[in-house]
C-alpha positions in Angstrom: 89.1 36.6 60.4 90.5 36.5 63.9 89.6 38.1 67.2 86.8 37.9 69.7 84.4 40.5 68.1 82.8 40.7 64.7 80.8 43.7 63.4 78.5 43.8 60.3 75.7 45.9 59.0 72.5 44.5 57.3 69.8 46.6 55.8 67.6 43.9 54.2 64.4 43.3 56.2 64.0 39.8 54.6 66.9 38.4 56.7 65.5 35.9 59.1 68.6 34.4 60.6 72.4 35.1 60.7 75.0 32.4 61.4 78.8 32.6 61.9 80.4 29.5 60.5 83.9 28.1 60.3 83.6 25.5 57.6 80.4 23.5 58.2 80.3 24.2 62.0 77.9 26.7 63.5 79.7 29.0 65.9 76.9 31.4 66.8 73.3 31.7 65.8 71.5 35.1 65.8 68.0 34.1 64.8 65.8 36.4 66.8 64.1 38.3 63.9 67.4 40.1 63.5 66.0 43.1 61.6 62.3 42.5 61.9 61.6 46.2 61.7 63.7 46.6 58.6 66.0 49.2 60.2 69.7 49.0 59.2 72.3 48.9 61.9 75.6 47.5 63.2 75.8 44.5 65.4 78.9 43.3 67.4 78.9 39.8 68.8 81.3 37.8 70.8 83.0 34.9 69.2 85.3 32.2 70.6 88.9 33.3 71.1 90.9 31.4 68.5 89.3 29.9 65.4 89.6 29.5 61.6 88.4 32.2 59.2 84.7 33.0 59.8 82.0 33.0 57.1 78.9 35.0 57.6 75.8 33.1 56.4 72.4 34.9 56.0 69.0 33.1 55.7 65.6 34.3 54.6 62.3 32.4 55.0 63.2 30.2 52.0 66.6 29.2 53.3 70.2 30.1 52.6 70.4 33.6 51.0 74.1 34.7 50.9 77.5 33.7 52.2 79.7 36.7 52.8 77.3 38.7 50.7 77.5 36.3 47.7 74.5 34.3 46.5 75.6 30.6 46.4 75.0 28.7 43.1 71.5 27.3 42.8 70.3 29.4 45.8 68.7 32.3 43.8 65.4 30.5 43.3 62.3 31.0 45.4 59.8 28.4 46.5 57.1 27.8 43.8 53.7 29.6 43.8 50.9 27.3 45.2 48.8 25.5 42.6 45.2 26.7 42.3 41.6 25.7 41.4 42.0 22.1 42.3 39.0 19.9 41.5 38.1 16.2 42.0 35.7 14.2 39.9 34.6 10.6 40.6 34.6 8.6 37.3 33.8 5.2 38.6 33.5 3.1 41.8 37.3 3.0 42.0 38.7 6.1 40.3 38.8 9.9 41.0 40.4 12.3 38.5 42.2 15.5 39.8 42.8 18.7 37.9 44.6 21.9 39.1 46.2 25.1 37.7 50.0 25.4 37.6 50.7 28.9 38.8 54.5 28.6 38.9 57.3 28.4 36.4 60.1 27.1 38.7 58.7 24.0 40.2 60.6 20.7 40.1 57.2 18.9 40.3 54.1 18.4 42.4 53.3 16.3 45.4 49.7 15.0 45.8 48.2 14.2 49.2 45.0 12.4 50.1 42.9 11.6 53.1 39.9 9.4 53.5 36.9 11.2 55.0 36.9 14.7 56.5 38.5 13.4 59.7 41.3 11.5 58.1 45.0 12.4 57.9 46.7 13.6 54.7 49.6 11.5 53.2 51.5 11.8 50.0 50.2 9.4 47.3 52.0 10.6 44.2 54.9 12.8 43.0 54.6 14.3 39.5 56.9 16.2 37.2 57.0 19.9 36.4 54.1 21.3 34.3 51.7 18.4 35.1 48.2 19.5 36.0 46.2 16.2 36.1 46.2 13.0 38.0 44.0 9.9 38.1 43.8 8.2 41.5 42.8 4.5 40.9 42.2 1.5 43.1 39.8 3.3 45.5 36.9 1.9 47.5 33.3 2.3 46.3 31.0 4.8 47.9 33.8 6.5 49.8 34.7 10.2 50.1 38.3 11.2 49.5 39.9 14.6 50.1 42.9 15.9 48.1 45.4 18.7 48.1 48.5 19.4 46.0 51.6 21.6 46.3 54.6 22.4 44.1 58.2 21.9 45.2 61.8 22.7 44.1 65.3 22.7 45.6 64.4 25.6 47.8 61.3 24.1 49.4 57.5 23.5 49.1 54.9 25.9 48.0 51.7 26.5 50.0 49.0 23.9 49.5 46.3 24.3 46.9 42.7 24.5 47.9 41.2 21.2 49.2 39.0 19.2 46.8 36.9 16.1 47.5 34.8 13.6 45.6 32.8 10.4 46.5 33.4 7.3 44.4 30.4 5.7 42.7 28.7 2.7 44.3 29.0 -0.7 42.9 26.2 -1.6 40.4 23.3 -3.7 41.7 23.7 -6.9 39.7 20.3 -8.6 40.2 17.7 -8.3 37.5 14.9 -8.7 40.0 14.6 -6.0 42.7 12.3 -7.0 45.5 10.7 -4.2 47.4 12.6 -5.2 50.6 15.8 -4.6 48.7 15.0 -0.9 48.6 17.6 1.7 49.8 15.2 4.5 50.7 11.5 5.2 50.7 8.8 7.8 51.6 5.0 7.7 51.7 4.7 3.9 51.9 3.4 1.2 54.1 5.5 -2.0 54.4 3.2 -5.0 54.5 5.8 -7.7 54.7 5.9 -9.4 51.3 4.5 -6.3 49.6 4.7 -2.5 49.9 1.8 -0.1 49.6 2.8 3.1 47.8 0.6 6.2 48.4 0.1 9.1 46.0 3.5 10.8 45.5 5.1 8.1 47.7 8.2 6.3 46.4 10.8 3.7 46.9 14.4 3.8 45.6 17.0 1.3 44.5 20.5 2.6 44.5 23.3 1.8 41.9 21.1 0.1 39.3 22.9 -0.7 36.1 20.7 0.6 33.3 23.0 -0.5 30.5 20.9 -2.0 27.6 17.7 -1.8 29.6 14.6 -1.6 27.3 11.7 -2.4 29.6 10.7 -2.9 33.2 8.1 -5.3 34.6 6.4 -4.7 37.9 4.4 -7.1 40.1 1.6 -4.7 41.1 -2.0 -4.8 42.5 -4.6 -2.0 42.2 -8.4 -2.0 42.7 -8.9 0.4 39.8 -7.1 1.9 36.8 -6.1 5.5 36.3 -3.0 5.0 38.5 0.6 5.2 37.4 4.0 4.1 38.5 6.8 6.4 37.4 10.4 5.3 37.0 12.7 8.2 37.6 16.5 8.7 37.9 18.4 10.3 40.8 15.4 11.7 42.7 11.6 11.4 43.1 11.3 14.3 40.7 14.4 13.4 38.6 14.6 12.4 34.9 11.6 10.3 33.8 12.7 7.0 32.5 9.3 5.4 31.9 5.7 5.4 33.1 3.7 2.4 33.8 -0.1 3.0 33.4 -1.4 0.5 35.9 -4.4 -1.6 34.9 -6.8 -2.6 37.7 -6.1 -6.1 38.9 -9.5 -6.6 40.5 -8.4 -6.1 44.1 -5.5 -5.2 46.4 -4.5 -8.8 46.8 -4.5 -9.7 43.1 -1.0 -9.1 41.8 -0.1 -9.1 38.1 3.1 -8.5 36.2 2.7 -5.3 34.1 5.4 -4.0 31.8 6.4 -0.7 30.3 9.0 0.1 27.6 11.9 2.5 28.0 12.3 5.0 25.2 15.3 7.1 26.2 17.6 5.2 28.4 20.8 7.2 29.3 22.5 3.9 30.4 25.2 3.7 33.1 24.7 3.2 36.8 22.0 5.3 38.5 19.6 5.4 41.5 16.1 4.3 40.4 13.0 5.8 42.0 9.5 4.3 41.7 6.9 7.0 42.3 3.2 6.3 42.8 0.6 8.6 41.2 -3.1 8.9 40.9 -4.5 7.4 44.0 -3.9 6.8 47.7 -2.7 4.2 47.6 -1.5 4.3 44.1 -0.6 0.7 44.1 0.8 -2.2 46.0 4.1 -3.7 44.7 6.1 -6.9 45.3 9.0 -6.5 43.0 10.2 -5.2 39.6 12.1 -7.1 36.9 14.6 -5.3 34.8 14.3 -6.2 31.1 11.7 -8.8 32.0 9.7 -8.2 28.8 9.6 -10.8 26.0 7.5 -10.8 22.8 6.5 -14.5 23.1 5.9 -15.3 26.8 5.0 -13.2 29.8 6.8 -13.6 33.1 4.9 -15.9 35.6 2.5 -14.4 38.2 4.0 -14.1 41.6 3.2 -16.8 44.2 1.2 -15.7 47.2 0.1 -16.7 50.7 3.6 -17.9 51.7 3.5 -19.6 55.1 6.3 -21.1 57.3 6.0 -23.7 60.0 8.8 -25.0 62.3 8.4 -28.7 62.7 11.5 -29.4 64.8 14.7 -27.7 66.1 16.3 -28.2 62.6 13.4 -28.0 60.1 10.9 -25.5 58.8 8.3 -26.3 56.2 7.1 -23.6 53.8 4.1 -23.6 51.5 2.6 -21.1 48.9 -0.1 -20.7 46.3 1.0 -21.1 42.7 -0.8 -18.3 40.8 0.8 -19.0 37.4 0.4 -21.6 34.7 3.6 -20.8 32.7 6.4 -21.0 35.3 9.5 -23.2 34.7 9.8 -23.5 38.5 10.3 -21.6 41.7 13.3 -20.0 43.4 13.3 -20.1 47.2 15.3 -17.5 49.2 16.1 -17.3 52.9 17.7 -14.9 55.4 18.6 -15.3 59.1 17.0 -12.7 61.3 15.2 -9.6 60.2 18.4 -7.7 59.3 19.9 -10.6 57.3 20.3 -10.7 53.5 18.2 -13.0 51.3 20.1 -15.7 49.3 18.7 -18.4 47.1 18.7 -21.8 48.9 16.7 -24.0 46.5 14.7 -24.3 43.3 11.5 -26.3 42.9 9.8 -27.5 39.7 6.7 -26.2 38.0 3.5 -26.7 40.0 5.3 -27.3 43.3 3.9 -25.4 46.2 5.8 -26.7 49.2 9.4 -27.1 50.5 11.1 -28.5 53.6 14.1 -26.6 54.8 16.3 -28.9 56.9 19.7 -28.6 58.7 18.8 -25.4 60.5 20.0 -24.0 63.9 17.8 -24.4 67.0 16.0 -21.3 68.4 16.8 -19.3 65.3 14.3 -17.1 63.3 14.5 -17.6 59.5 12.7 -15.5 56.8 11.6 -16.9 53.4 10.4 -15.6 50.1 9.7 -17.4 46.8 9.2 -16.4 43.2 8.3 -18.2 40.0 10.5 -18.0 36.9 10.5 -19.0 33.3 12.5 -18.1 30.1 11.0 -14.6 30.1 
């Protein structure tokens, strides 16, 4: 086709762009919504003076549509329909499973995108084949919220995105068998008294991510000036599933602590948030700690030490002393933390009947916190 003018007529309202090409080269681009109103018509446009034969290429929103009115091989497809009903489910502390509906029959596959937190940025994490509708995202961080979306693709292009789905990975299980009241994650209706906590009627404390696997009983170090009080162990919330109920026996005073146990009849197992709820008095009880599976048929756990005191004797030494309230301990475990916001860690063990310990090698002008507990085979 030679000459300086070219006329053509187009009646398809889906045409987005028209190009004149000589081989692969673009000579003129008429891409201004050429027939946005869908009205047929003739257009005459100037071309360069001398050139090779001209091809007329038309494009719709999905890409190349025709060349000189002929659909090129492989160009008859459309973009896939967007996947739908995407959902995300956390199955552990490191895995989230995704499911969606495949609404298309011409996709090459699916691209899955993920972001961390609502303010994150999406990035592709996996590409899957045609017809696939599930994906397990592993290697994630515990207690973290992830957002996902998926879209289908083929040689023409990408579909729209699916709906956005999110899930929060589970927390890591609490590994300690003994949960001190100061290890709690949440509380309401209590009074913290340092080495003990006073729980009022309907007050509660919660320990998150407790592994209940194989748990058959719970022992609590409690004090109450009378009976007719209970400590409920519930799952997930203060009014959640009842795991067990401890009917507290009066200990003869608010400063007399005893280990009292209760059996668990219907343990669902797994990792859950454990709530201790006081009932029947205000306060219902005072509590130092609980021991998971601390019950034995032959020997009770030892009574908790009391009246722990700490005295700095130099810039590098603190002496601690306590009252031994038990006659069946194997020994004592001493724990320490640096500053009020620190984390307790065991620093020493002492034998049965011992009631003092000297902690040396400390830093000057530093505040240390201590706690001690008795232990035996139970």
